[in-house]
C-alpha positions in Angstrom: 56.3 -47.0 -38.6 54.1 -45.0 -36.2 52.4 -42.0 -37.7 50.3 -39.2 -36.2 47.8 -36.9 -37.9 48.1 -36.3 -41.7 50.0 -38.4 -44.3 52.3 -35.4 -45.1 56.1 -35.9 -44.7 56.9 -35.8 -41.0 58.6 -32.7 -39.6 59.8 -34.7 -36.6 60.8 -38.3 -36.7 61.7 -40.1 -33.5 63.0 -43.6 -33.6 63.8 -46.0 -30.7 65.0 -43.3 -28.2 66.4 -44.9 -25.1 68.0 -43.4 -22.0 69.7 -45.3 -19.1 71.2 -44.0 -15.9 73.4 -46.9 -15.0 71.2 -50.0 -14.7 68.0 -47.9 -14.6 66.2 -47.5 -18.0 64.1 -44.3 -18.0 63.2 -44.3 -21.7 62.8 -47.4 -23.8 62.5 -47.5 -27.6 60.2 -44.5 -27.9 59.1 -43.9 -31.6 56.6 -41.6 -33.2 56.3 -39.1 -36.1 54.8 -35.6 -36.3 53.7 -33.8 -39.5 53.1 -30.0 -39.7 49.8 -29.2 -37.9 49.7 -32.3 -35.8 48.4 -32.1 -32.3 49.9 -34.9 -30.1 49.2 -35.2 -26.4 51.8 -37.1 -24.2 50.2 -38.6 -21.1 51.0 -41.1 -18.4 51.5 -41.5 -14.7 54.1 -39.5 -12.8 57.5 -40.9 -13.6 56.4 -42.3 -16.9 59.1 -40.5 -18.8 57.2 -37.6 -20.4 59.5 -34.8 -19.4 62.5 -37.1 -19.9 61.4 -37.4 -23.6 61.0 -33.7 -23.9 64.4 -33.1 -22.4 66.0 -35.6 -24.8 64.4 -33.8 -27.8 65.6 -30.3 -26.5 69.1 -31.4 -25.6 68.9 -31.2 -21.8 69.5 -35.0 -21.7 71.5 -37.1 -24.2 69.8 -40.4 -25.3 71.8 -43.6 -24.8 70.6 -44.7 -28.3 68.0 -44.0 -31.0 67.6 -41.1 -33.4 65.5 -37.9 -33.9 65.3 -35.8 -37.1 63.7 -32.3 -37.4 62.8 -31.3 -40.9 65.3 -33.8 -42.2 68.2 -32.7 -39.9 69.8 -34.9 -37.3 68.4 -33.2 -34.2 70.6 -35.1 -31.7 73.7 -33.7 -33.3 72.7 -30.1 -32.6 73.3 -28.1 -29.4 70.2 -27.0 -27.5 70.3 -23.4 -28.9 70.9 -24.8 -32.4 67.8 -27.0 -32.0 65.8 -23.8 -31.2 67.1 -22.1 -34.3 66.3 -25.2 -36.3 62.7 -24.9 -35.3 62.1 -26.7 -32.0 60.3 -24.5 -29.4 59.5 -25.3 -25.8 57.6 -23.9 -22.8 58.4 -25.0 -19.3 56.4 -26.1 -16.2 57.9 -23.1 -14.4 57.9 -19.7 -16.2 61.2 -18.0 -17.0 60.4 -14.4 -18.0 61.8 -10.8 -17.8 59.3 -10.0 -15.0 60.3 -6.4 -14.6 59.6 -5.7 -18.3 56.3 -5.3 -20.1 54.7 -8.1 -22.1 55.4 -6.2 -25.3 59.1 -5.8 -24.4 59.5 -9.5 -23.6 58.1 -10.5 -27.0 60.0 -7.6 -28.7 63.3 -9.0 -27.5 62.4 -12.6 -28.6 61.5 -11.5 -32.1 64.5 -9.3 -32.4 66.8 -12.1 -31.3 65.4 -14.4 -34.0 65.9 -11.7 -36.6 69.5 -11.0 -35.4 68.7 -7.4 -34.4 68.6 -7.7 -30.7 71.9 -6.0 -30.2 71.0 -2.9 -32.2 70.2 -0.9 -29.0 70.8 2.4 -30.8 67.7 1.9 -32.9 64.5 2.9 -31.0 61.9 0.2 -30.8 59.3 2.3 -32.6 61.5 2.4 -35.7 61.5 -1.4 -36.1 58.1 -1.6 -37.7 58.4 -5.2 -38.8 59.2 -6.4 -35.3 56.4 -4.4 -33.7 53.9 -5.7 -36.2 54.9 -9.3 -35.4 54.7 -8.7 -31.7 51.2 -7.4 -32.1 50.2 -10.5 -34.1 51.6 -12.8 -31.3 49.8 -10.8 -28.6 46.6 -11.4 -30.5 47.3 -15.1 -31.0 47.9 -15.7 -27.2 45.1 -13.3 -26.1 47.3 -10.7 -24.5 46.6 -7.7 -26.7 44.9 -6.0 -23.7 47.9 -6.2 -21.4 50.8 -5.6 -23.8 51.9 -2.5 -21.9 51.7 -4.1 -18.4 54.7 -5.5 -16.5 54.9 -9.3 -16.5 55.2 -9.3 -12.7 51.8 -7.6 -12.4 49.9 -10.3 -14.4 48.0 -13.2 -12.9 50.0 -16.5 -13.2 47.8 -17.8 -16.0 48.6 -14.7 -18.1 52.3 -15.2 -17.4 52.0 -18.7 -18.9 50.6 -17.1 -22.0 53.6 -14.7 -22.2 55.9 -17.7 -22.2 53.8 -19.3 -24.9 54.1 -16.0 -26.9 57.9 -16.2 -26.5 58.0 -19.7 -27.9 55.9 -18.5 -30.9 58.2 -15.6 -31.5 60.9 -18.0 -32.5 58.7 -19.4 -35.2 59.0 -23.1 -34.3 58.2 -26.0 -36.6 57.6 -28.1 -33.6 56.4 -26.7 -30.3 56.7 -28.7 -27.0 54.2 -27.5 -24.3 55.3 -28.9 -20.9 52.2 -28.7 -18.7 51.0 -25.3 -19.7 48.1 -25.4 -17.2 50.3 -26.5 -14.3 49.8 -24.4 -11.1 47.1 -22.2 -12.7 43.9 -21.6 -10.7 40.9 -23.2 -12.3 39.3 -19.8 -13.0 42.4 -18.9 -15.2 42.8 -22.3 -16.9 40.2 -21.5 -19.6 42.3 -18.6 -20.8 45.3 -21.0 -21.3 43.1 -23.6 -23.1 41.8 -21.0 -25.5 45.3 -19.8 -26.3 46.4 -23.4 -27.0 43.3 -23.9 -29.2 44.4 -20.8 -31.3 48.0 -21.9 -32.0 49.0 -21.5 -35.6 47.7 -24.5 -37.6 51.0 -25.1 -39.4 53.0 -25.8 -36.2 53.2 -29.4 -34.9 52.5 -29.4 -31.2 53.3 -31.9 -28.5 51.4 -31.3 -25.3 52.5 -32.8 -21.9 49.6 -32.4 -19.6 47.7 -34.0 -16.7 44.5 -32.0 -17.2 42.5 -34.6 -19.2 39.9 -31.9 -20.2 42.6 -30.0 -21.9 44.2 -33.2 -23.4 41.0 -34.5 -25.0 40.0 -31.0 -26.2 43.4 -30.5 -27.8 44.7 -33.8 -29.1 44.1 -35.5 -32.4 46.5 -38.2 -31.3 47.5 -39.4 -27.8 50.7 -41.2 -26.9 50.6 -43.0 -23.5 53.9 -43.5 -21.7 54.3 -46.0 -18.8 57.7 -46.7 -17.2 59.6 -45.0 -20.0 57.9 -46.9 -22.9 55.0 -46.4 -25.2 52.0 -48.3 -23.9 49.5 -47.1 -26.5 49.1 -44.5 -29.3 45.8 -43.7 -30.9 43.0 -41.2 -31.3 41.4 -39.7 -28.2 38.4 -42.0 -28.7 40.7 -45.0 -28.9 42.7 -44.1 -25.9 39.6 -43.3 -23.8 38.1 -46.7 -24.6 41.4 -48.7 -24.0 40.9 -50.8 -20.9 44.7 -51.0 -20.1 45.0 -47.2 -20.3 41.9 -46.8 -18.1 43.4 -49.2 -15.6 46.8 -47.7 -15.4 46.2 -44.0 -15.9 42.8 -42.6 -16.9 41.0 -44.1 -13.9 43.3 -42.5 -11.4 43.4 -39.2 -13.4 39.6 -39.0 -13.4 
């Protein structure tokens, strides 16, 4: 049994996930565990199956076989929105935000939705102290306290990626899937995203899909290498960096 991070009971257990489109196998017997607080990076060449794996976990794709359990529950039996409520959060390569609203308003809606109060429009926002307090904490976590009152559309793209990260945190996930958080961000803004990833709550298990090797090796305690839909290697950053097969297939070209 493959384990990552600590020896605590896994919050996410993935066993032999497979996916085929006709005769084409795009995922083959992918297995790993995550415990609370783990930091797992998922790397591999384009077409290796990284986003496919994320889509199977979130419900966008249905595996052909295999299993996945989140905090003991059968994850694959849940609908996508039920997986979110069960504690599976995700960010996307392309942001999806309420761009005409402020950063604070975006997060306020997300927190209210989780608490089941989003439809109470008759209550003014300032009267919901518990929601406002949580939004302020999230703004601080993702380094957006200084722009809470600004419209999302007015922010640089790197800051917009942080808003999406804040939305994911507002749902209080047990496991957070970060799908290329630095994608499309100018180099001068990438450090802001890296700092926010570093500051994620320590009790959340995080899977990072990323091509930026600086971010991967700074973030990860464990790295899973996918090639052609299957696990090539799993190990610590030092083990992966020293692995000749990983160097040949991926790290050499990435560098």
